[in-house]
PyMOL CGO cylinders between C-alpha atoms (Angstrom):
from pymol import cmd
from pymol.cgo import CYLINDER

trace = [
    CYLINDER, 0.15, -0.18, -0.22, 2.87, 2.39, 1.04, 0.3, 1, 1, 1, 1, 1, 1,
    CYLINDER, 2.87, 2.39, 1.04, 4.45, 2.18, -2.41, 0.3, 1, 1, 1, 1, 1, 1,
    CYLINDER, 4.45, 2.18, -2.41, 1.13, 3.34, -4.00, 0.3, 1, 1, 1, 1, 1, 1,
    CYLINDER, 1.13, 3.34, -4.00, 1.65, 6.35, -2.09, 0.3, 1, 1, 1, 1, 1, 1,
    CYLINDER, 1.65, 6.35, -2.09, 5.51, 6.53, -3.29, 0.3, 1, 1, 1, 1, 1, 1,
    CYLINDER, 5.51, 6.53, -3.29, 4.53, 6.16, -6.89, 0.3, 1, 1, 1, 1, 1, 1,
    CYLINDER, 4.53, 6.16, -6.89, 2.11, 8.85, -6.75, 0.3, 1, 1, 1, 1, 1, 1,
    CYLINDER, 2.11, 8.85, -6.75, 4.40, 11.10, -4.68, 0.3, 1, 1, 1, 1, 1, 1,
    CYLINDER, 4.40, 11.10, -4.68, 6.98, 11.02, -7.28, 0.3, 1, 1, 1, 1, 1, 1,
    CYLINDER, 6.98, 11.02, -7.28, 4.72, 11.11, -10.07, 0.3, 1, 1, 1, 1, 1, 1,
    CYLINDER, 4.72, 11.11, -10.07, 3.09, 14.94, -8.42, 0.3, 1, 1, 1, 1, 1, 1,
    CYLINDER, 3.09, 14.94, -8.42, 6.83, 15.64, -7.70, 0.3, 1, 1, 1, 1, 1, 1,
    CYLINDER, 6.83, 15.64, -7.70, 7.61, 15.46, -11.38, 0.3, 1, 1, 1, 1, 1, 1,
    CYLINDER, 7.61, 15.46, -11.38, 4.72, 17.28, -12.54, 0.3, 1, 1, 1, 1, 1, 1,
    CYLINDER, 4.72, 17.28, -12.54, 5.70, 20.11, -9.93, 0.3, 1, 1, 1, 1, 1, 1,
    CYLINDER, 5.70, 20.11, -9.93, 9.11, 20.34, -11.40, 0.3, 1, 1, 1, 1, 1, 1,
    CYLINDER, 9.11, 20.34, -11.40, 7.99, 20.47, -14.88, 0.3, 1, 1, 1, 1, 1, 1,
    CYLINDER, 7.99, 20.47, -14.88, 5.50, 23.10, -14.12, 0.3, 1, 1, 1, 1, 1, 1,
    CYLINDER, 5.50, 23.10, -14.12, 7.95, 24.97, -12.33, 0.3, 1, 1, 1, 1, 1, 1,
    CYLINDER, 7.95, 24.97, -12.33, 10.12, 24.84, -15.30, 0.3, 1, 1, 1, 1, 1, 1,
    CYLINDER, 10.12, 24.84, -15.30, 7.59, 25.81, -17.59, 0.3, 1, 1, 1, 1, 1, 1,
    CYLINDER, 7.59, 25.81, -17.59, 6.56, 29.21, -15.58, 0.3, 1, 1, 1, 1, 1, 1,
    CYLINDER, 6.56, 29.21, -15.58, 10.56, 29.99, -14.65, 0.3, 1, 1, 1, 1, 1, 1,
    CYLINDER, 10.56, 29.99, -14.65, 9.54, 31.32, -11.49, 0.3, 1, 1, 1, 1, 1, 1,
    CYLINDER, 9.54, 31.32, -11.49, 12.31, 29.19, -9.62, 0.3, 1, 1, 1, 1, 1, 1,
    CYLINDER, 12.31, 29.19, -9.62, 11.88, 26.90, -6.97, 0.3, 1, 1, 1, 1, 1, 1,
    CYLINDER, 11.88, 26.90, -6.97, 8.08, 26.19, -5.63, 0.3, 1, 1, 1, 1, 1, 1,
    CYLINDER, 8.08, 26.19, -5.63, 9.08, 23.47, -2.47, 0.3, 1, 1, 1, 1, 1, 1,
    CYLINDER, 9.08, 23.47, -2.47, 7.40, 20.69, -4.95, 0.3, 1, 1, 1, 1, 1, 1,
    CYLINDER, 7.40, 20.69, -4.95, 8.00, 18.24, -2.23, 0.3, 1, 1, 1, 1, 1, 1,
    CYLINDER, 8.00, 18.24, -2.23, 5.82, 20.26, 0.02, 0.3, 1, 1, 1, 1, 1, 1,
    CYLINDER, 5.82, 20.26, 0.02, 3.35, 20.05, -2.58, 0.3, 1, 1, 1, 1, 1, 1,
    CYLINDER, 3.35, 20.05, -2.58, 3.70, 16.17, -3.28, 0.3, 1, 1, 1, 1, 1, 1,
    CYLINDER, 3.70, 16.17, -3.28, 3.80, 15.38, 0.58, 0.3, 1, 1, 1, 1, 1, 1,
    CYLINDER, 3.80, 15.38, 0.58, 0.27, 17.99, 1.02, 0.3, 1, 1, 1, 1, 1, 1,
    CYLINDER, 0.27, 17.99, 1.02, -1.83, 16.30, -1.78, 0.3, 1, 1, 1, 1, 1, 1,
    CYLINDER, -1.83, 16.30, -1.78, -0.56, 11.95, -0.59, 0.3, 1, 1, 1, 1, 1, 1,
    CYLINDER, -0.56, 11.95, -0.59, -1.37, 13.00, 2.78, 0.3, 1, 1, 1, 1, 1, 1,
    CYLINDER, -1.37, 13.00, 2.78, -4.99, 14.11, 1.43, 0.3, 1, 1, 1, 1, 1, 1,
    CYLINDER, -4.99, 14.11, 1.43, -5.59, 11.06, -0.52, 0.3, 1, 1, 1, 1, 1, 1,
    CYLINDER, -5.59, 11.06, -0.52, -4.49, 8.93, 2.54, 0.3, 1, 1, 1, 1, 1, 1,
    CYLINDER, -4.49, 8.93, 2.54, -6.98, 10.74, 4.64, 0.3, 1, 1, 1, 1, 1, 1,
    CYLINDER, -6.98, 10.74, 4.64, -9.81, 10.59, 2.37, 0.3, 1, 1, 1, 1, 1, 1,
    CYLINDER, -9.81, 10.59, 2.37, -9.11, 6.65, 1.92, 0.3, 1, 1, 1, 1, 1, 1,
    CYLINDER, -9.11, 6.65, 1.92, -8.95, 6.07, 5.65, 0.3, 1, 1, 1, 1, 1, 1,
    CYLINDER, -8.95, 6.07, 5.65, -12.09, 8.22, 6.14, 0.3, 1, 1, 1, 1, 1, 1,
    CYLINDER, -12.09, 8.22, 6.14, -14.11, 6.39, 3.24, 0.3, 1, 1, 1, 1, 1, 1,
    CYLINDER, -14.11, 6.39, 3.24, -12.90, 3.22, 4.84, 0.3, 1, 1, 1, 1, 1, 1,
    CYLINDER, -12.90, 3.22, 4.84, -13.87, 3.95, 8.41, 0.3, 1, 1, 1, 1, 1, 1,
    CYLINDER, -13.87, 3.95, 8.41, -17.49, 5.33, 7.04, 0.3, 1, 1, 1, 1, 1, 1,
    CYLINDER, -17.49, 5.33, 7.04, -18.20, 1.99, 4.58, 0.3, 1, 1, 1, 1, 1, 1,
    CYLINDER, -18.20, 1.99, 4.58, -17.21, -0.22, 7.96, 0.3, 1, 1, 1, 1, 1, 1,
    CYLINDER, -17.21, -0.22, 7.96, -19.74, 1.78, 10.01, 0.3, 1, 1, 1, 1, 1, 1,
    CYLINDER, -19.74, 1.78, 10.01, -22.32, 1.59, 7.25, 0.3, 1, 1, 1, 1, 1, 1,
    CYLINDER, -22.32, 1.59, 7.25, -21.93, -2.43, 7.05, 0.3, 1, 1, 1, 1, 1, 1,
    CYLINDER, -21.93, -2.43, 7.05, -22.02, -2.35, 10.78, 0.3, 1, 1, 1, 1, 1, 1,
    CYLINDER, -22.02, -2.35, 10.78, -18.98, -3.49, 11.59, 0.3, 1, 1, 1, 1, 1, 1,
    CYLINDER, -18.98, -3.49, 11.59, -17.91, -0.50, 14.16, 0.3, 1, 1, 1, 1, 1, 1,
    CYLINDER, -17.91, -0.50, 14.16, -20.24, 2.04, 15.90, 0.3, 1, 1, 1, 1, 1, 1,
    CYLINDER, -20.24, 2.04, 15.90, -18.13, 5.12, 15.41, 0.3, 1, 1, 1, 1, 1, 1,
    CYLINDER, -18.13, 5.12, 15.41, -19.80, 8.19, 13.37, 0.3, 1, 1, 1, 1, 1, 1,
    CYLINDER, -19.80, 8.19, 13.37, -16.63, 9.67, 11.86, 0.3, 1, 1, 1, 1, 1, 1,
    CYLINDER, -16.63, 9.67, 11.86, -18.80, 12.63, 10.62, 0.3, 1, 1, 1, 1, 1, 1,
    CYLINDER, -18.80, 12.63, 10.62, -19.45, 13.80, 14.59, 0.3, 1, 1, 1, 1, 1, 1,
    CYLINDER, -19.45, 13.80, 14.59, -16.05, 13.65, 15.68, 0.3, 1, 1, 1, 1, 1, 1,
    CYLINDER, -16.05, 13.65, 15.68, -14.65, 16.64, 16.37, 0.3, 1, 1, 1, 1, 1, 1,
    CYLINDER, -14.65, 16.64, 16.37, -12.34, 19.00, 14.33, 0.3, 1, 1, 1, 1, 1, 1,
    CYLINDER, -12.34, 19.00, 14.33, -9.53, 18.90, 16.82, 0.3, 1, 1, 1, 1, 1, 1,
    CYLINDER, -9.53, 18.90, 16.82, -9.77, 14.48, 16.15, 0.3, 1, 1, 1, 1, 1, 1,
    CYLINDER, -9.77, 14.48, 16.15, -9.51, 15.24, 12.35, 0.3, 1, 1, 1, 1, 1, 1,
    CYLINDER, -9.51, 15.24, 12.35, -6.95, 17.66, 12.04, 0.3, 1, 1, 1, 1, 1, 1,
    CYLINDER, -6.95, 17.66, 12.04, -4.54, 15.60, 14.57, 0.3, 1, 1, 1, 1, 1, 1,
    CYLINDER, -4.54, 15.60, 14.57, -5.10, 12.50, 12.63, 0.3, 1, 1, 1, 1, 1, 1,
    CYLINDER, -5.10, 12.50, 12.63, -4.33, 14.66, 9.00, 0.3, 1, 1, 1, 1, 1, 1,
    CYLINDER, -4.33, 14.66, 9.00, -1.23, 16.17, 10.83, 0.3, 1, 1, 1, 1, 1, 1,
    CYLINDER, -1.23, 16.17, 10.83, -0.29, 12.63, 11.72, 0.3, 1, 1, 1, 1, 1, 1,
    CYLINDER, -0.29, 12.63, 11.72, -0.36, 11.04, 8.22, 0.3, 1, 1, 1, 1, 1, 1,
    CYLINDER, -0.36, 11.04, 8.22, 1.72, 14.27, 6.88, 0.3, 1, 1, 1, 1, 1, 1,
    CYLINDER, 1.72, 14.27, 6.88, 4.21, 13.41, 9.36, 0.3, 1, 1, 1, 1, 1, 1,
    CYLINDER, 4.21, 13.41, 9.36, 4.03, 9.72, 8.53, 0.3, 1, 1, 1, 1, 1, 1,
    CYLINDER, 4.03, 9.72, 8.53, 4.66, 10.17, 5.06, 0.3, 1, 1, 1, 1, 1, 1,
    CYLINDER, 4.66, 10.17, 5.06, 7.61, 12.96, 5.88, 0.3, 1, 1, 1, 1, 1, 1,
    CYLINDER, 7.61, 12.96, 5.88, 9.26, 10.51, 7.18, 0.3, 1, 1, 1, 1, 1, 1,
]
cmd.load_cgo(trace, "trace")
């Protein structure tokens, strides 16, 4: 599963570097952009799996009623996980 995210990271990274060369604006931190998008993709995938498990009756946690702080902390944790 992590290999898919690594592949996507490098594809987004190369796309950002090619776009930066076309704009000729200098470095625009393509690693950060790629890391941000990978973290968003992982968050959406995990959230979707959680909602699906709830709809099927395997778990009883309602993810949409969790406080915003829990969602933010989870996303930041994913960001840090993919950073290292």
